[in-house]
C-alpha positions, 0 to 999 in steps of 0.5 A: 867377884873375887874368889876370896870374897866369894868364899867369905860370903858363902861361909857367912850367908844364910842358906836358901839364897841365890849367892850367884846372883849376889852383887854389892850395891854402892848405895848401901854398901851391902850385898843383894841377890835376885830371888826368882819367885813364881810371879816376879823377880825381887831383889833381896838383901843377902843375910847372914846365918844369924839374920843380919845384912851382909855388907862390905867393908865400912867406907872411909869419909874420903870415899863417901865425900868422892861418891858425893862429889861425883867422883 
């Protein structure tokens, strides 16, 4: 992950989330992180300080079509 993007994620994300494990999921274009609980590890959406999902930039129609076409 580029440092500039990482800095923006850190600045916008709510506390108590494992930002080091955050990754952008291509299926929903949002960041998710691994929460390590006492019994299991769970993937959770990375949230902003106001409780919204932290997502990447909106994808263009061409990008969406290329993904659908397998390209």
